[in-house]
Backbone as CSV, one residue per row, in Angstrom:
resi,resn,N_x,N_y,N_z,CA_x,CA_y,CA_z,C_x,C_y,C_z
1,UNK,123.200,156.823,-102.665,123.649,155.459,-102.361,124.113,154.778,-103.648
2,UNK,125.268,154.128,-103.603,125.827,153.492,-104.797,125.154,152.155,-105.076
3,UNK,125.168,151.764,-106.363,124.651,150.467,-106.787,125.758,149.443,-106.628
4,UNK,125.485,148.402,-105.859,126.470,147.355,-105.585,126.393,146.285,-106.676
5,UNK,127.529,146.026,-107.337,127.549,145.151,-108.506,128.500,143.973,-108.296
6,UNK,128.034,142.788,-108.688,128.861,141.588,-108.743,129.087,141.241,-110.206
7,UNK,130.342,141.024,-110.599,130.693,140.676,-111.980,130.979,139.186,-112.065
8,UNK,130.215,138.460,-112.906,130.404,137.022,-113.073,130.703,136.716,-114.540
9,UNK,131.956,136.367,-114.819,132.377,136.034,-116.178,133.624,135.173,-116.068
10,UNK,133.738,134.151,-116.918,134.872,133.241,-116.798,136.152,133.796,-117.423
11,UNK,136.066,134.950,-118.084,137.258,135.555,-118.676,137.757,136.703,-117.797
12,UNK,138.984,136.548,-117.302,139.547,137.541,-116.380,139.641,138.922,-117.020
13,UNK,139.970,138.976,-118.312,140.109,140.272,-118.970,138.759,140.981,-119.099
14,UNK,137.703,140.206,-119.307,136.363,140.800,-119.374,135.986,141.373,-118.018
15,UNK,136.244,140.600,-116.966,135.936,141.092,-115.620,136.717,142.369,-115.313
16,UNK,137.998,142.383,-115.698,138.834,143.560,-115.431,138.309,144.781,-116.181
17,UNK,137.881,144.580,-117.426,137.355,145.693,-118.212,136.067,146.243,-117.628
18,UNK,135.198,145.349,-117.202,133.945,145.783,-116.592,134.200,146.518,-115.278
19,UNK,135.113,145.977,-114.491,135.439,146.634,-113.213,135.982,148.040,-113.457
20,UNK,136.838,148.180,-114.459,137.424,149.488,-114.768,136.331,150.510,-115.108
21,UNK,135.361,150.072,-115.902,134.263,150.968,-116.274,133.438,151.362,-115.056
22,UNK,133.071,150.374,-114.248,132.174,150.633,-113.120,132.857,151.434,-112.021
23,UNK,134.136,151.178,-111.800,134.821,151.886,-110.715,135.118,153.343,-111.065
24,UNK,134.872,153.706,-112.320,135.023,155.117,-112.690,133.783,155.925,-112.319
25,UNK,132.759,155.210,-111.861,131.495,155.853,-111.517,131.368,156.028,-109.997
26,UNK,131.019,157.228,-109.541,130.871,157.436,-108.102,129.623,156.764,-107.535
27,UNK,128.670,156.407,-108.434,127.409,155.827,-107.970,127.373,154.306,-108.094
28,UNK,128.546,153.679,-108.380,128.596,152.225,-108.507,129.798,151.652,-107.785
29,UNK,129.603,150.464,-107.221,130.656,149.804,-106.454,130.705,148.327,-106.830
30,UNK,131.869,147.847,-107.264,132.047,146.424,-107.544,132.373,145.727,-106.232
31,UNK,131.449,144.892,-105.766,131.631,144.256,-104.456,132.332,142.909,-104.552
32,UNK,132.323,142.292,-105.740,132.977,140.982,-105.885,133.026,140.589,-107.359
33,UNK,133.887,139.595,-107.643,133.959,138.989,-108.962,133.794,137.482,-108.816
34,UNK,133.349,136.833,-109.919,133.205,135.375,-109.924,133.600,134.858,-111.303
35,UNK,134.288,133.710,-111.319,134.775,133.145,-112.569,133.887,132.020,-113.102
36,UNK,132.885,131.619,-112.339,131.930,130.614,-112.805,130.628,130.763,-112.027
37,UNK,129.636,129.967,-112.408,128.329,130.092,-111.798,128.298,129.787,-110.317
38,UNK,129.041,128.769,-109.909,129.062,128.416,-108.492,129.654,129.550,-107.664
39,UNK,130.723,130.138,-108.158,131.315,131.279,-107.455,130.343,132.452,-107.419
40,UNK,129.590,132.640,-108.494,128.631,133.745,-108.547,127.552,133.590,-107.489
41,UNK,127.025,132.391,-107.363,125.976,132.139,-106.361,126.516,132.367,-104.957
42,UNK,127.711,131.829,-104.694,128.309,131.980,-103.367,128.615,133.438,-103.062
43,UNK,129.186,134.160,-104.042,129.546,135.563,-103.827,128.305,136.429,-103.638
44,UNK,127.250,136.115,-104.369,126.007,136.872,-104.210,125.454,136.701,-102.803
45,UNK,125.525,135.475,-102.277,125.052,135.229,-100.921,125.863,135.961,-99.868
46,UNK,127.158,136.115,-100.125,128.026,136.799,-99.153,127.894,138.308,-99.227
47,UNK,127.822,138.849,-100.446,127.930,140.307,-100.620,126.593,141.012,-100.873
48,UNK,125.541,140.264,-101.182,124.204,140.826,-101.394,124.211,142.015,-102.368
49,UNK,124.665,141.788,-103.590,124.731,142.887,-104.569,123.341,143.333,-105.004
50,UNK,123.252,144.551,-105.489,122.006,145.030,-106.079,121.824,144.435,-107.470
51,UNK,122.926,144.342,-108.214,122.887,143.838,-109.590,124.039,142.863,-109.813
52,UNK,123.748,141.751,-110.461,124.777,140.803,-110.892,124.906,140.888,-112.403
53,UNK,126.113,141.156,-112.907,126.395,141.069,-114.337,126.766,139.620,-114.608
54,UNK,125.917,138.907,-115.344,126.035,137.453,-115.451,126.291,136.992,-116.887
55,UNK,127.458,136.388,-117.117,127.719,135.724,-118.388,126.911,134.429,-118.398
56,UNK,126.277,134.096,-119.523,125.440,132.892,-119.531,126.242,131.615,-119.717
57,UNK,127.406,131.712,-120.361,128.190,130.508,-120.607,129.433,130.514,-119.717
58,UNK,129.353,129.721,-118.644,130.463,129.630,-117.695,130.617,128.182,-117.247
59,UNK,131.818,127.789,-116.820,132.045,126.403,-116.375,131.393,126.117,-115.029
60,UNK,131.312,124.827,-114.718,130.776,124.287,-113.460,129.274,124.515,-113.310
61,UNK,128.840,125.760,-113.391,127.418,126.088,-113.313,127.175,127.241,-114.276
62,UNK,126.264,127.038,-115.242,126.087,128.097,-116.244,125.274,129.262,-115.676
63,UNK,125.209,130.333,-116.467,124.540,131.536,-116.000,123.048,131.376,-115.815
64,UNK,122.445,130.423,-116.526,121.004,130.196,-116.378,120.692,129.669,-114.981
65,UNK,121.362,128.595,-114.593,121.100,128.015,-113.276,121.583,128.931,-112.161
66,UNK,122.703,129.624,-112.393,123.181,130.569,-111.385,122.156,131.688,-111.180
67,UNK,121.573,132.161,-112.272,120.524,133.179,-112.169,119.349,132.644,-111.373
68,UNK,118.908,131.437,-111.695,117.755,130.845,-111.008,118.010,130.746,-109.507
69,UNK,119.202,130.308,-109.125,119.509,130.150,-107.705,119.595,131.504,-106.994
70,UNK,120.243,132.460,-107.624,120.383,133.785,-107.003,119.015,134.445,-106.837
71,UNK,118.191,134.362,-107.880,116.874,134.987,-107.836,115.998,134.347,-106.760
72,UNK,116.105,133.036,-106.614,115.264,132.343,-105.628,115.706,132.609,-104.197
73,UNK,116.997,132.902,-104.011,117.529,133.065,-102.657,117.603,134.519,-102.196
74,UNK,117.747,135.451,-103.138,117.963,136.857,-102.782,116.890,137.725,-103.427
75,UNK,115.935,138.146,-102.649,114.777,138.856,-103.181,115.127,140.234,-103.747
76,UNK,116.162,140.866,-103.225,116.464,142.230,-103.660,117.535,142.309,-104.744
77,UNK,118.114,141.183,-105.123,119.175,141.179,-106.134,118.589,141.003,-107.533
78,UNK,119.090,141.778,-108.484,118.660,141.679,-109.878,119.819,141.168,-110.726
79,UNK,119.492,140.484,-111.810,120.511,139.918,-112.688,120.411,140.543,-114.077
80,UNK,121.540,141.011,-114.585,121.657,141.526,-115.943,122.586,140.587,-116.703
81,UNK,122.059,139.934,-117.724,122.812,138.929,-118.473,123.674,139.598,-119.538
82,UNK,124.908,139.129,-119.659,125.826,139.600,-120.694,125.925,138.532,-121.774
83,UNK,125.821,138.932,-123.034,125.806,137.961,-124.118,126.467,138.522,-125.367
84,UNK,126.891,137.627,-126.235,127.486,138.022,-127.513,126.424,138.158,-128.598
85,UNK,125.364,137.353,-128.499,124.318,137.345,-129.524,122.970,137.701,-128.906
86,UNK,122.205,138.567,-129.600,120.956,139.045,-129.001,119.748,138.154,-129.275
87,UNK,119.933,137.018,-129.962,118.836,136.056,-130.110,119.254,134.707,-129.532
88,UNK,120.082,134.733,-128.532,120.638,133.543,-127.902,119.581,132.852,-127.042
89,UNK,119.329,131.564,-127.308,118.335,130.827,-126.517,118.742,130.712,-125.058
90,UNK,120.067,130.679,-124.790,120.533,130.644,-123.408,120.089,131.904,-122.664
91,UNK,120.153,133.026,-123.346,119.731,134.287,-122.731,118.233,134.254,-122.461
92,UNK,117.459,133.746,-123.403,116.016,133.639,-123.201,115.702,132.785,-121.974
93,UNK,116.415,131.689,-121.824,116.184,130.828,-120.665,116.561,131.539,-119.367
94,UNK,117.579,132.388,-119.428,117.954,133.168,-118.242,116.858,134.174,-117.899
95,UNK,116.230,134.762,-118.920,115.109,135.668,-118.676,113.942,134.905,-118.061
96,UNK,113.686,133.710,-118.560,112.636,132.877,-117.967,112.944,132.566,-116.504
97,UNK,114.228,132.417,-116.200,114.647,132.087,-114.837,114.568,133.281,-113.900
98,UNK,114.342,134.484,-114.450,114.172,135.644,-113.587,115.115,136.796,-113.819
99,UNK,116.020,136.684,-114.790,116.917,137.804,-115.083,116.101,139.026,-115.495
100,UNK,116.585,140.200,-115.144,115.844,141.443,-115.408,116.116,142.030,-116.785
101,UNK,117.063,141.458,-117.505,117.370,141.969,-118.833,118.692,141.422,-119.319
102,UNK,119.070,141.811,-120.537,120.351,141.373,-121.076,121.000,142.524,-121.823
103,UNK,122.302,142.400,-122.003,123.083,143.430,-122.682,124.136,142.757,-123.537
104,UNK,124.335,143.268,-124.743,125.371,142.736,-125.618,126.753,143.134,-125.107
105,UNK,127.701,142.223,-125.174,129.051,142.508,-124.704,129.744,143.582,-125.540
106,UNK,129.248,143.807,-126.744,129.842,144.842,-127.601,129.302,146.236,-127.270
107,UNK,128.397,146.322,-126.301,127.797,147.611,-125.953,128.835,148.578,-125.410
108,UNK,128.535,149.847,-125.509,129.442,150.887,-125.029,129.392,150.990,-123.515
109,UNK,130.413,151.590,-122.899,130.371,151.808,-121.446,129.132,152.578,-121.013
110,UNK,128.708,153.544,-121.800,127.514,154.317,-121.468,126.275,153.431,-121.456
111,UNK,126.182,152.522,-122.417,125.039,151.603,-122.460,125.065,150.645,-121.274
112,UNK,126.249,150.215,-120.877,126.385,149.345,-119.716,125.884,150.047,-118.456
113,UNK,126.331,151.268,-118.256,125.921,152.034,-117.076,124.410,152.228,-117.062
114,UNK,123.854,152.604,-118.204,122.407,152.812,-118.292,121.644,151.536,-117.995
115,UNK,122.131,150.410,-118.525,121.458,149.128,-118.298,121.460,148.756,-116.820
116,UNK,122.576,148.955,-116.163,122.653,148.645,-114.729,121.684,149.529,-113.951
117,UNK,121.618,150.792,-114.312,120.703,151.714,-113.635,119.251,151.305,-113.863
118,UNK,118.910,150.890,-115.078,117.550,150.453,-115.376,117.183,149.211,-114.581
119,UNK,118.098,148.257,-114.545,117.835,147.021,-113.814,117.691,147.298,-112.321
120,UNK,118.559,148.134,-111.789,118.492,148.460,-110.363,117.205,149.192,-110.029
121,UNK,116.761,150.075,-110.948,115.541,150.838,-110.706,114.278,150.037,-110.936
122,UNK,114.319,149.134,-111.927,113.186,148.252,-112.180,112.000,148.886,-112.870
123,UNK,112.149,150.093,-113.415,111.011,150.793,-114.003,110.966,150.727,-115.519
124,UNK,111.910,150.009,-116.137,111.927,149.944,-117.602,112.682,148.700,-118.045
125,UNK,112.416,148.283,-119.280,113.140,147.166,-119.866,114.467,147.649,-120.440
126,UNK,115.481,146.808,-120.376,116.758,147.088,-121.030,116.630,146.668,-122.491
127,UNK,117.011,147.551,-123.415,116.937,147.268,-124.851,115.584,146.649,-125.223
128,UNK,114.487,147.395,-125.065,113.152,146.806,-125.249,112.924,146.161,-126.616
129,UNK,113.407,146.780,-127.703,113.165,146.194,-129.023,113.925,144.879,-129.189
130,UNK,115.152,144.824,-128.706,115.928,143.586,-128.769,115.320,142.537,-127.846
131,UNK,114.806,142.962,-126.700,114.185,142.026,-125.765,112.960,141.385,-126.400
132,UNK,112.128,142.185,-127.039,110.949,141.631,-127.720,111.367,140.666,-128.821
133,UNK,112.401,141.022,-129.578,112.849,140.145,-130.657,113.343,138.806,-130.109
134,UNK,114.079,138.855,-129.000,114.567,137.625,-128.371,113.407,136.757,-127.901
135,UNK,112.449,137.367,-127.207,111.307,136.613,-126.693,110.504,136.009,-127.835
136,UNK,110.245,136.805,-128.874,109.447,136.314,-129.994,110.143,135.181,-130.746
137,UNK,111.476,135.154,-130.694,112.224,134.108,-131.390,112.176,132.781,-130.645
138,UNK,111.961,132.825,-129.326,112.129,131.592,-128.547,110.935,131.176,-127.690
139,UNK,109.967,132.054,-127.470,108.868,131.664,-126.581,108.017,130.584,-127.232
140,UNK,107.336,129.819,-126.399,106.418,128.784,-126.878,105.061,128.995,-126.225
141,UNK,104.008,129.239,-127.033,102.682,129.416,-126.439,102.308,128.205,-125.596
142,UNK,101.637,128.441,-124.473,101.313,127.357,-123.545,100.219,126.447,-124.063
143,UNK,99.407,126.944,-124.997,98.304,126.125,-125.486,97.042,126.311,-124.660
144,UNK,97.146,127.021,-123.553,95.982,127.292,-122.718,95.364,128.627,-123.127
145,UNK,94.052,128.773,-122.926,93.406,130.041,-123.251,94.038,131.167,-122.446
146,UNK,94.201,130.961,-121.157,94.897,131.888,-120.275,95.312,131.114,-119.024
147,UNK,96.602,131.035,-118.736,97.022,130.396,-117.485,96.369,131.075,-116.288
148,UNK,96.221,130.326,-115.215,95.509,130.813,-114.036,96.076,132.133,-113.527
149,UNK,97.393,132.281,-113.524,98.005,133.499,-112.987,97.600,134.724,-113.786
150,UNK,97.566,134.600,-115.111,97.166,135.720,-115.962,95.715,136.104,-115.689
151,UNK,94.882,135.115,-115.413,93.462,135.372,-115.177,93.217,136.161,-113.894
152,UNK,94.191,136.181,-112.993,94.004,136.920,-111.743,94.217,138.419,-111.916
153,UNK,94.757,138.837,-113.053,95.010,140.257,-113.284,93.705,141.005,-113.553
154,UNK,93.633,142.218,-113.037,92.483,143.065,-113.339,92.598,143.586,-114.769
155,UNK,91.513,144.168,-115.262,91.527,144.716,-116.620,92.605,145.782,-116.766
156,UNK,92.750,146.634,-115.755,93.779,147.678,-115.805,95.168,147.073,-115.762
157,UNK,95.367,146.050,-114.947,96.681,145.398,-114.873,97.039,144.744,-116.201
158,UNK,96.037,144.182,-116.879,96.277,143.610,-118.204,96.728,144.707,-119.168
159,UNK,96.077,145.848,-119.122,96.469,146.976,-119.969,97.915,147.375,-119.711
160,UNK,98.279,147.467,-118.438,99.639,147.867,-118.071,100.645,146.833,-118.548
161,UNK,100.343,145.553,-118.358,101.268,144.502,-118.778,101.488,144.536,-120.286
162,UNK,100.448,144.777,-121.038,100.589,144.859,-122.496,101.514,146.015,-122.875
163,UNK,101.387,147.139,-122.180,102.261,148.283,-122.463,103.699,148.007,-122.027
164,UNK,103.873,147.300,-120.912,105.219,146.898,-120.493,105.845,146.024,-121.576
165,UNK,105.058,145.089,-122.111,105.555,144.212,-123.175,105.906,145.007,-124.428
166,UNK,105.254,146.161,-124.592,105.562,147.020,-125.731,106.820,147.833,-125.536
167,UNK,107.428,147.730,-124.350,108.699,148.398,-124.099,108.591,149.755,-123.443
168,UNK,107.388,150.163,-123.024,107.233,151.472,-122.408,107.674,151.449,-120.947
169,UNK,108.264,152.554,-120.487,108.602,152.660,-119.071,107.384,153.186,-118.305
170,UNK,107.507,153.297,-116.993,106.358,153.673,-116.170,105.801,155.041,-116.535
171,UNK,106.694,156.000,-116.798,106.241,157.349,-117.135,105.434,157.340,-118.428
172,UNK,105.924,156.625,-119.439,105.232,156.577,-120.727,103.895,155.847,-120.617
173,UNK,103.867,154.784,-119.807,102.612,154.058,-119.604,101.589,154.961,-118.920
174,UNK,102.037,155.699,-117.899,101.146,156.606,-117.197,100.554,157.650,-118.129
175,UNK,101.394,158.189,-119.007,100.925,159.204,-119.952,99.909,158.608,-120.923
176,UNK,100.183,157.395,-121.384,99.281,156.768,-122.359,97.944,156.391,-121.745
177,UNK,97.974,155.907,-120.485,96.743,155.464,-119.830,96.102,156.551,-118.964
178,UNK,96.732,157.730,-118.958,96.200,158.882,-118.224,96.114,158.625,-116.715
179,UNK,97.158,158.046,-116.183,97.283,157.845,-114.739,98.682,158.291,-114.325
180,UNK,98.904,158.416,-113.009,100.202,158.873,-112.536,101.243,157.765,-112.645
181,UNK,102.510,158.174,-112.674,103.600,157.201,-112.707,103.582,156.338,-111.458
182,UNK,103.229,156.922,-110.323,103.149,156.149,-109.074,102.079,155.068,-109.165
183,UNK,100.971,155.399,-109.825,99.898,154.414,-109.998,100.366,153.265,-110.879
184,UNK,101.095,153.588,-111.934,101.640,152.546,-112.812,102.586,151.652,-112.031
185,UNK,103.433,152.260,-111.214,104.377,151.491,-110.429,103.644,150.516,-109.503
186,UNK,102.544,150.966,-108.928,101.739,150.096,-108.059,101.141,148.944,-108.855
187,UNK,100.628,149.243,-110.051,100.070,148.185,-110.908,101.140,147.148,-111.263
188,UNK,102.346,147.627,-111.614,103.425,146.708,-111.978,103.795,145.823,-110.791
189,UNK,103.845,146.403,-109.606,104.135,145.621,-108.404,103.097,144.527,-108.213
190,UNK,101.820,144.853,-108.401,100.752,143.859,-108.259,100.861,142.782,-109.334
191,UNK,101.199,143.194,-110.552,101.354,142.228,-111.645,102.451,141.221,-111.334
192,UNK,103.610,141.714,-110.915,104.729,140.822,-110.615,104.374,139.880,-109.476
193,UNK,103.664,140.397,-108.470,103.267,139.564,-107.339,102.299,138.465,-107.770
194,UNK,101.299,138.819,-108.545,100.299,137.844,-108.981,100.896,136.782,-109.901
195,UNK,101.831,137.199,-110.740,102.452,136.253,-111.678,103.643,135.528,-111.067
196,UNK,104.011,135.929,-109.831,105.208,135.394,-109.169,106.428,135.570,-110.064
197,UNK,106.509,136.740,-110.679,107.623,137.080,-111.567,108.589,137.984,-110.821
198,UNK,109.873,137.779,-111.022,110.875,138.580,-110.342,111.259,139.834,-111.099
199,UNK,110.859,139.941,-112.346,111.251,141.103,-113.139,110.174,141.417,-114.161
200,UNK,110.231,142.624,-114.694,109.301,143.017,-115.751,109.427,142.093,-116.956
201,UNK,110.662,141.766,-117.318,110.859,140.960,-118.514,110.335,139.539,-118.324
202,UNK,110.419,138.993,-117.110,109.853,137.670,-116.851,108.333,137.717,-116.997
203,UNK,107.717,138.804,-116.560,106.277,138.977,-116.734,105.922,139.079,-118.210
204,UNK,106.772,139.752,-118.987,106.540,139.870,-120.425,106.613,138.495,-121.092
205,UNK,107.583,137.677,-120.699,107.676,136.313,-121.235,106.378,135.567,-120.967
206,UNK,105.856,135.688,-119.751,104.615,135.006,-119.393,103.436,135.545,-120.202
207,UNK,103.459,136.840,-120.493,102.387,137.432,-121.296,102.386,136.852,-122.709
208,UNK,103.560,136.652,-123.276,103.663,136.021,-124.597,103.237,134.561,-124.533
209,UNK,103.748,133.841,-123.555,103.465,132.405,-123.471,101.983,132.128,-123.233
210,UNK,101.304,133.060,-122.575,99.876,132.892,-122.296,98.998,133.253,-123.485
211,UNK,99.585,133.937,-124.475,98.809,134.399,-125.602,98.209,135.775,-125.410
212,UNK,98.465,136.378,-124.259,97.971,137.733,-124.012,98.596,138.721,-124.988
213,UNK,99.883,138.510,-125.264,100.619,139.327,-126.236,101.112,138.404,-127.335
214,UNK,100.970,138.832,-128.572,101.435,138.023,-129.709,102.388,138.863,-130.544
215,UNK,103.314,138.205,-131.268,104.221,138.956,-132.133,103.452,139.783,-133.143
216,UNK,104.009,140.930,-133.514,103.329,141.828,-134.439,102.995,141.136,-135.756
217,UNK,103.917,140.316,-136.266,103.686,139.647,-137.529,102.512,138.689,-137.428
218,UNK,102.410,137.999,-136.295,101.324,137.041,-136.113,99.995,137.766,-135.923
219,UNK,100.060,138.950,-135.249,98.842,139.721,-135.040,98.276,140.183,-136.389
220,UNK,99.177,140.581,-137.321,98.735,141.016,-138.641,98.105,139.852,-139.408
221,UNK,98.730,138.652,-139.269,98.190,137.485,-139.958,96.806,137.130,-139.434
222,UNK,96.594,137.389,-138.101,95.329,137.032,-137.489,94.235,137.997,-137.851
């Protein structure tokens, strides 16, 4: 079954380039394009894509609010943010809103394809080291010992979330914790449900904001 993709970018040439790359793949289908956030939300509602490629800076409605609306309305749709800078606060806000990851616009076609596959599969973070750097640059600790949602996690779920924040995929987490990949997948599902997070990366943001995970530099200082 092919991955259904919606391309949302205000530059026609960017959309055309992305479409050209994706349509060369037998396992991907471009179901629609959008030139701004409002069009993206409307097109997502009509076509029900598996993945939305979302530019964060667009007219009428930016990619942050468009992501928030799509995520709240379509439970099975995932958003992959496209950006020029990997420490962009707009991108961080899109991750907070529920985006499943981000990708630099300078990335290669192979990296684009891999990122879409990761987001559609949901078993790994896109560009984990860059994702951690982005989160660490912009997150703000809540000031609470542990928010209520984090406290609902079991000890094993906390272990899994920490490893997810470290950038490990389900297979690697299973190997490290000596459990099956299927068991890890079940734990991740429970974590997302308890935290009301739509993506692994949104759960990671919450882990940082709660103080469960701290930047490596701060951990050394502590």
